[in-house]
N, CA and C atoms as a LAMMPS dump frame, in Angstrom:
ITEM: TIMESTEP
0
ITEM: NUMBER OF ATOMS
390
ITEM: BOX BOUNDS ff ff ff
-5.0000000000000000e+02 5.0000000000000000e+02
-5.0000000000000000e+02 5.0000000000000000e+02
-5.0000000000000000e+02 5.0000000000000000e+02
ITEM: ATOMS id mol type element x y z
1 1 1 N 0.845 -1.151 0
2 1 2 C 0 0 0
3 1 3 C 0.895 1.22 0
4 2 1 N 0.589 2.232 -0.809
5 2 2 C 1.394 3.441 -0.905
6 2 3 C 0.588 4.642 -0.473
7 3 1 N 1.27 5.601 0.126
8 3 2 C 0.623 6.868 0.455
9 3 3 C 1.551 7.987 0.047
10 4 1 N 0.974 9.056 -0.487
11 4 2 C 1.765 10.178 -0.959
12 4 3 C 1.329 11.439 -0.242
13 5 1 N 2.3 12.273 0.141
14 5 2 C 2.011 13.566 0.745
15 5 3 C 1.562 14.517 -0.347
16 6 1 N 0.593 15.377 -0.057
17 6 2 C 0.054 16.252 -1.088
18 6 3 C 0.723 17.62 -1.119
19 7 1 N 1.564 17.956 -0.167
20 7 2 C 2.224 19.257 -0.155
21 7 3 C 3.222 19.324 -1.3
22 8 1 N 3.154 20.398 -2.095
23 8 2 C 3.991 20.502 -3.284
24 8 3 C 5.452 20.762 -2.96
25 9 1 N 5.764 21.312 -1.8
26 9 2 C 7.145 21.619 -1.432
27 9 3 C 7.863 20.431 -0.805
28 10 1 N 7.14 19.437 -0.346
29 10 2 C 7.738 18.305 0.338
30 10 3 C 7.995 17.157 -0.635
31 11 1 N 8.964 16.326 -0.289
32 11 2 C 9.198 15.107 -1.046
33 11 3 C 8.043 14.154 -0.762
34 12 1 N 7.578 13.431 -1.747
35 12 2 C 6.486 12.484 -1.486
36 12 3 C 6.939 11.394 -0.515
37 13 1 N 6.036 11.01 0.362
38 13 2 C 6.307 9.931 1.301
39 13 3 C 5.687 8.669 0.736
40 14 1 N 6.499 7.631 0.62
41 14 2 C 6.028 6.386 0.029
42 14 3 C 6.227 5.269 1.044
43 15 1 N 5.155 4.582 1.361
44 15 2 C 5.212 3.408 2.221
45 15 3 C 4.848 2.202 1.369
46 16 1 N 5.719 1.215 1.341
47 16 2 C 5.464 0.012 0.545
48 16 3 C 5.31 -1.161 1.483
49 17 1 N 4.196 -1.839 1.361
50 17 2 C 3.918 -2.989 2.198
51 17 3 C 4.665 -4.209 1.679
52 18 1 N 5.271 -4.957 2.584
53 18 2 C 5.933 -6.2 2.203
54 18 3 C 4.921 -7.31 1.941
55 19 1 N 3.679 -7.091 2.336
56 19 2 C 2.644 -8.109 2.227
57 19 3 C 2.018 -8.171 0.835
58 20 1 N 1.972 -7.048 0.132
59 20 2 C 1.272 -6.996 -1.15
60 20 3 C 2.261 -6.85 -2.294
61 21 1 N 2.107 -7.677 -3.308
62 21 2 C 2.916 -7.538 -4.5
63 21 3 C 2.217 -8.234 -5.66
64 22 1 N 2.583 -7.825 -6.848
65 22 2 C 2.082 -8.453 -8.064
66 22 3 C 3.259 -9.108 -8.772
67 23 1 N 3.037 -10.276 -9.32
68 23 2 C 4.076 -10.949 -10.084
69 23 3 C 4.233 -10.227 -11.417
70 24 1 N 5.429 -9.856 -11.755
71 24 2 C 5.721 -9.16 -13.001
72 24 3 C 5.922 -10.174 -14.109
73 25 1 N 5.172 -10.027 -15.195
74 25 2 C 5.279 -10.949 -16.327
75 25 3 C 6.532 -10.604 -17.139
76 26 1 N 7.499 -11.495 -17.143
77 26 2 C 8.757 -11.254 -17.85
78 26 3 C 8.859 -12.029 -19.166
79 27 1 N 7.767 -12.633 -19.608
80 27 2 C 7.847 -13.492 -20.795
81 27 3 C 8.22 -12.727 -22.061
82 28 1 N 7.939 -11.431 -22.115
83 28 2 C 8.257 -10.653 -23.312
84 28 3 C 9.434 -9.711 -23.111
85 29 1 N 10.023 -9.699 -21.918
86 29 2 C 11.139 -8.805 -21.633
87 29 3 C 12.408 -9.386 -22.264
88 30 1 N 13.086 -8.608 -23.114
89 30 2 C 14.271 -9.148 -23.776
90 30 3 C 15.522 -9.079 -22.914
91 31 1 N 16.444 -9.968 -23.214
92 31 2 C 17.788 -9.976 -22.651
93 31 3 C 18.729 -9.732 -23.824
94 32 1 N 19.717 -8.871 -23.616
95 32 2 C 20.671 -8.581 -24.685
96 32 3 C 21.963 -9.342 -24.418
97 33 1 N 22.368 -10.126 -25.399
98 33 2 C 23.61 -10.895 -25.33
99 33 3 C 24.492 -10.426 -26.481
100 34 1 N 25.722 -10.05 -26.152
101 34 2 C 26.662 -9.609 -27.178
102 34 3 C 27.691 -10.695 -27.425
103 35 1 N 27.84 -11.051 -28.684
104 35 2 C 28.824 -12.047 -29.109
105 35 3 C 29.903 -11.32 -29.908
106 36 1 N 31.13 -11.437 -29.451
107 36 2 C 32.262 -10.809 -30.112
108 36 3 C 33.006 -11.888 -30.881
109 37 1 N 33.226 -11.644 -32.166
110 37 2 C 33.907 -12.625 -33.014
111 37 3 C 35.399 -12.326 -33.006
112 38 1 N 36.162 -13.294 -32.523
113 38 2 C 37.622 -13.21 -32.524
114 38 3 C 38.113 -14.461 -33.242
115 39 1 N 38.663 -14.273 -34.41
116 39 2 C 39.055 -15.428 -35.226
117 39 3 C 37.819 -16.206 -35.624
118 40 1 N 37.823 -17.51 -35.317
119 40 2 C 36.669 -18.355 -35.648
120 40 3 C 35.769 -18.591 -34.446
121 41 1 N 36.024 -17.904 -33.323
122 41 2 C 35.28 -18.125 -32.083
123 41 3 C 34.447 -16.91 -31.716
124 42 1 N 33.421 -17.154 -30.891
125 42 2 C 32.589 -16.087 -30.346
126 42 3 C 32.835 -16.015 -28.845
127 43 1 N 32.941 -14.812 -28.329
128 43 2 C 33.049 -14.604 -26.893
129 43 3 C 31.777 -13.897 -26.45
130 44 1 N 31.108 -14.46 -25.449
131 44 2 C 29.869 -13.881 -24.947
132 44 3 C 30.21 -12.793 -23.941
133 45 1 N 29.68 -11.591 -24.168
134 45 2 C 29.891 -10.436 -23.293
135 45 3 C 31.374 -10.261 -22.963
136 46 1 N 32.153 -10.018 -23.998
137 46 2 C 33.611 -9.904 -23.901
138 46 3 C 34.049 -8.715 -23.05
139 47 1 N 35.224 -8.851 -22.477
140 47 2 C 35.854 -7.749 -21.743
141 47 3 C 36.4 -6.748 -22.762
142 48 1 N 36.72 -5.519 -22.323
143 48 2 C 37.328 -4.559 -23.263
144 48 3 C 38.617 -5.079 -23.897
145 49 1 N 39.409 -5.816 -23.137
146 49 2 C 40.643 -6.383 -23.683
147 49 3 C 40.332 -7.387 -24.797
148 50 1 N 39.328 -8.24 -24.565
149 50 2 C 38.932 -9.209 -25.591
150 50 3 C 38.351 -8.493 -26.808
151 51 1 N 37.581 -7.436 -26.583
152 51 2 C 36.992 -6.686 -27.696
153 51 3 C 38.053 -6.027 -28.566
154 52 1 N 39.212 -5.704 -27.972
155 52 2 C 40.267 -5.059 -28.75
156 52 3 C 40.796 -5.976 -29.855
157 53 1 N 40.536 -7.281 -29.74
158 53 2 C 40.987 -8.257 -30.729
159 53 3 C 39.892 -8.674 -31.708
160 54 1 N 38.711 -8.062 -31.601
161 54 2 C 37.567 -8.521 -32.389
162 54 3 C 37.644 -8.101 -33.847
163 55 1 N 36.994 -8.9 -34.681
164 55 2 C 36.789 -8.505 -36.068
165 55 3 C 35.404 -7.874 -36.204
166 56 1 N 34.449 -8.348 -35.401
167 56 2 C 33.113 -7.767 -35.362
168 56 3 C 32.381 -8.306 -34.137
169 57 1 N 31.262 -7.663 -33.817
170 57 2 C 30.44 -8.103 -32.688
171 57 3 C 28.977 -7.946 -33.065
172 58 1 N 28.157 -8.837 -32.547
173 58 2 C 26.722 -8.795 -32.775
174 58 3 C 26.028 -8.835 -31.421
175 59 1 N 25.115 -7.898 -31.193
176 59 2 C 24.284 -7.909 -29.989
177 59 3 C 22.898 -8.364 -30.394
178 60 1 N 22.416 -9.417 -29.73
179 60 2 C 21.115 -9.993 -30.04
180 60 3 C 20.221 -9.823 -28.823
181 61 1 N 19.044 -9.287 -29.065
182 61 2 C 18.051 -9.116 -28.013
183 61 3 C 16.97 -10.166 -28.225
184 62 1 N 16.816 -11.065 -27.232
185 62 2 C 15.824 -12.137 -27.343
186 62 3 C 15.051 -12.234 -26.039
187 63 1 N 13.781 -12.64 -26.13
188 63 2 C 12.977 -12.776 -24.917
189 63 3 C 12.866 -14.241 -24.506
190 64 1 N 12.159 -14.453 -23.423
191 64 2 C 12.002 -15.793 -22.839
192 64 3 C 11.349 -16.769 -23.817
193 65 1 N 10.54 -16.264 -24.721
194 65 2 C 9.864 -17.116 -25.7
195 65 3 C 10.775 -17.478 -26.878
196 66 1 N 12.003 -16.906 -26.901
197 66 2 C 12.93 -17.177 -27.996
198 66 3 C 12.747 -16.266 -29.188
199 67 1 N 11.914 -15.252 -29.048
200 67 2 C 11.705 -14.308 -30.144
201 67 3 C 12.835 -13.285 -30.178
202 68 1 N 13.355 -13.014 -31.36
203 68 2 C 14.389 -12.001 -31.525
204 68 3 C 13.699 -10.632 -31.537
205 69 1 N 14.14 -9.761 -30.642
206 69 2 C 13.55 -8.424 -30.514
207 69 3 C 14.417 -7.357 -31.17
208 70 1 N 15.682 -7.654 -31.384
209 70 2 C 16.578 -6.69 -32.006
210 70 3 C 17.937 -7.307 -32.268
211 71 1 N 18.683 -6.673 -33.177
212 71 2 C 20.007 -7.16 -33.527
213 71 3 C 20.822 -5.972 -34.012
214 72 1 N 22.033 -5.823 -33.501
215 72 2 C 22.948 -4.793 -33.989
216 72 3 C 24.306 -5.428 -34.232
217 73 1 N 25.05 -4.866 -35.18
218 73 2 C 26.385 -5.359 -35.511
219 73 3 C 27.359 -4.2 -35.395
220 74 1 N 28.533 -4.489 -34.817
221 74 2 C 29.608 -3.5 -34.72
222 74 3 C 30.862 -4.079 -35.348
223 75 1 N 31.768 -3.198 -35.674
224 75 2 C 33.056 -3.636 -36.209
225 75 3 C 33.108 -3.495 -37.711
226 76 1 N 34.321 -3.406 -38.232
227 76 2 C 34.509 -3.152 -39.652
228 76 3 C 34.369 -4.367 -40.535
229 77 1 N 34.586 -5.554 -40.003
230 77 2 C 34.552 -6.76 -40.831
231 77 3 C 33.115 -7.175 -41.125
232 78 1 N 32.887 -7.604 -42.36
233 78 2 C 31.576 -8.12 -42.713
234 78 3 C 31.388 -9.524 -42.159
235 79 1 N 30.135 -9.932 -42.099
236 79 2 C 29.82 -11.276 -41.602
237 79 3 C 28.976 -11.999 -42.629
238 80 1 N 29.297 -13.252 -42.856
239 80 2 C 28.518 -14.116 -43.728
240 80 3 C 27.155 -14.359 -43.068
241 81 1 N 26.079 -14.439 -43.845
242 81 2 C 24.758 -14.694 -43.246
243 81 3 C 24.711 -15.948 -42.371
244 82 1 N 25.453 -16.994 -42.754
245 82 2 C 25.449 -18.213 -41.935
246 82 3 C 26.124 -17.958 -40.583
247 83 1 N 27.117 -17.085 -40.554
248 83 2 C 27.774 -16.724 -39.295
249 83 3 C 26.811 -15.96 -38.399
250 84 1 N 26.069 -15.029 -38.988
251 84 2 C 25.085 -14.268 -38.214
252 84 3 C 24.024 -15.202 -37.638
253 85 1 N 23.542 -16.151 -38.442
254 85 2 C 22.548 -17.111 -37.949
255 85 3 C 23.118 -17.957 -36.808
256 86 1 N 24.39 -18.35 -36.935
257 86 2 C 25.036 -19.097 -35.862
258 86 3 C 25.15 -18.274 -34.59
259 87 1 N 25.477 -16.997 -34.722
260 87 2 C 25.584 -16.112 -33.56
261 87 3 C 24.222 -15.913 -32.906
262 88 1 N 23.177 -15.814 -33.715
263 88 2 C 21.821 -15.687 -33.171
264 88 3 C 21.458 -16.949 -32.398
265 89 1 N 21.788 -18.115 -32.943
266 89 2 C 21.491 -19.373 -32.261
267 89 3 C 22.188 -19.414 -30.904
268 90 1 N 23.467 -19.044 -30.869
269 90 2 C 24.222 -19.039 -29.613
270 90 3 C 23.591 -18.045 -28.634
271 91 1 N 23.251 -16.855 -29.101
272 91 2 C 22.651 -15.837 -28.226
273 91 3 C 21.328 -16.319 -27.643
274 92 1 N 20.504 -16.979 -28.444
275 92 2 C 19.238 -17.515 -27.935
276 92 3 C 19.494 -18.591 -26.885
277 93 1 N 20.493 -19.429 -27.103
278 93 2 C 20.848 -20.479 -26.144
279 93 3 C 21.341 -19.857 -24.83
280 94 1 N 22.193 -18.84 -24.919
281 94 2 C 22.704 -18.164 -23.726
282 94 3 C 21.561 -17.463 -22.983
283 95 1 N 20.65 -16.841 -23.726
284 95 2 C 19.493 -16.189 -23.113
285 95 3 C 18.667 -17.204 -22.334
286 96 1 N 18.443 -18.37 -22.917
287 96 2 C 17.68 -19.429 -22.242
288 96 3 C 18.383 -19.864 -20.955
289 97 1 N 19.7 -20.044 -21.015
290 97 2 C 20.472 -20.418 -19.826
291 97 3 C 20.401 -19.324 -18.761
292 98 1 N 20.517 -18.081 -19.187
293 98 2 C 20.481 -16.965 -18.254
294 98 3 C 19.126 -16.858 -17.569
295 99 1 N 18.05 -17.018 -18.332
296 99 2 C 16.698 -16.959 -17.758
297 99 3 C 16.482 -18.095 -16.756
298 100 1 N 16.956 -19.292 -17.087
299 100 2 C 16.837 -20.436 -16.177
300 100 3 C 17.593 -20.166 -14.885
301 101 1 N 18.814 -19.651 -15.012
302 101 2 C 19.63 -19.342 -13.833
303 101 3 C 18.976 -18.235 -13.003
304 102 1 N 18.439 -17.228 -13.664
305 102 2 C 17.768 -16.134 -12.959
306 102 3 C 16.554 -16.652 -12.199
307 103 1 N 15.735 -17.489 -12.839
308 103 2 C 14.563 -18.074 -12.163
309 103 3 C 14.994 -18.873 -10.938
310 104 1 N 16.078 -19.643 -11.076
311 104 2 C 16.588 -20.446 -9.976
312 104 3 C 17.065 -19.565 -8.818
313 105 1 N 17.787 -18.504 -9.135
314 105 2 C 18.29 -17.589 -8.1
315 105 3 C 17.144 -16.87 -7.389
316 106 1 N 16.12 -16.477 -8.137
317 106 2 C 14.962 -15.814 -7.533
318 106 3 C 14.238 -16.771 -6.598
319 107 1 N 14.007 -18.003 -7.051
320 107 2 C 13.336 -19 -6.211
321 107 3 C 14.13 -19.269 -4.936
322 108 1 N 15.448 -19.402 -5.067
323 108 2 C 16.295 -19.665 -3.896
324 108 3 C 16.247 -18.493 -2.924
325 109 1 N 16.302 -17.269 -3.442
326 109 2 C 16.254 -16.089 -2.579
327 109 3 C 14.903 -15.99 -1.872
328 110 1 N 13.834 -16.284 -2.602
329 110 2 C 12.499 -16.241 -1.983
330 110 3 C 12.364 -17.303 -0.902
331 111 1 N 12.91 -18.492 -1.134
332 111 2 C 12.799 -19.56 -0.133
333 111 3 C 13.614 -19.239 1.122
334 112 1 N 14.667 -18.448 0.965
335 112 2 C 15.467 -18.023 2.119
336 112 3 C 14.888 -16.77 2.777
337 113 1 N 13.82 -16.215 2.181
338 113 2 C 13.202 -15.012 2.719
339 113 3 C 13.986 -13.752 2.413
340 114 1 N 14.856 -13.81 1.409
341 114 2 C 15.668 -12.653 1.035
342 114 3 C 14.939 -11.784 0.026
343 115 1 N 15.383 -10.552 -0.074
344 115 2 C 14.863 -9.61 -1.055
345 115 3 C 15.421 -9.998 -2.423
346 116 1 N 14.554 -10.283 -3.387
347 116 2 C 15.04 -10.701 -4.708
348 116 3 C 15.74 -9.561 -5.429
349 117 1 N 15.539 -8.332 -4.974
350 117 2 C 16.242 -7.197 -5.556
351 117 3 C 17.73 -7.216 -5.252
352 118 1 N 18.152 -8.086 -4.326
353 118 2 C 19.565 -8.15 -3.953
354 118 3 C 20.36 -9.1 -4.845
355 119 1 N 19.716 -9.762 -5.803
356 119 2 C 20.411 -10.689 -6.695
357 119 3 C 21.278 -9.877 -7.657
358 120 1 N 22.562 -10.201 -7.716
359 120 2 C 23.477 -9.505 -8.594
360 120 3 C 23.469 -10.197 -9.952
361 121 1 N 22.836 -9.566 -10.93
362 121 2 C 22.685 -10.176 -12.248
363 121 3 C 24.012 -10.33 -12.984
364 122 1 N 24.995 -9.509 -12.657
365 122 2 C 26.262 -9.568 -13.379
366 122 3 C 27.032 -10.854 -13.119
367 123 1 N 26.741 -11.527 -12.017
368 123 2 C 27.504 -12.72 -11.679
369 123 3 C 26.719 -14.013 -11.882
370 124 1 N 25.572 -13.939 -12.547
371 124 2 C 24.8 -15.149 -12.794
372 124 3 C 25.487 -16.068 -13.791
373 125 1 N 26.096 -15.489 -14.805
374 125 2 C 26.745 -16.287 -15.849
375 125 3 C 28.142 -15.728 -16.066
376 126 1 N 29.155 -16.451 -15.667
377 126 2 C 30.508 -15.979 -15.957
378 126 3 C 30.743 -15.969 -17.466
379 127 1 N 31.746 -15.247 -17.925
380 127 2 C 32.038 -15.135 -19.35
381 127 3 C 32.12 -16.475 -20.056
382 128 1 N 31.58 -16.539 -21.234
383 128 2 C 31.56 -17.782 -22.007
384 128 3 C 32.411 -17.612 -23.252
385 129 1 N 33.03 -18.673 -23.671
386 129 2 C 33.826 -18.688 -24.902
387 129 3 C 33.262 -19.809 -25.754
388 130 1 N 32.745 -19.475 -26.912
389 130 2 C 32.09 -20.46 -27.761
390 130 3 C 32.886 -20.662 -29.035
């Protein structure tokens, strides 16, 4: 339950009840995975040092349903269409793994009675080399 102060000069006062919440539907929310091409390999979410060796990079935005929501390419080197399709496949696979891991971490935090907002998303999936 929230309450707001009506005085225009004051900061609004917000009270949030721990008892009431709505489940947020994340089925259409995209995850962005960047694949950096170095030689014949792809690095998922490369470090700046790894990116310095890239020929090109593709960022793929995909949702939980596996739908591609967006795609961008960086770098001077061109990419063969089959390479782009392969990178999309890898990005969709990584997105699926990330969503599974995120669901698992949320469930574990809820079972421990922890605030799910405390989950550090950056450490769910360490860097991958494909």
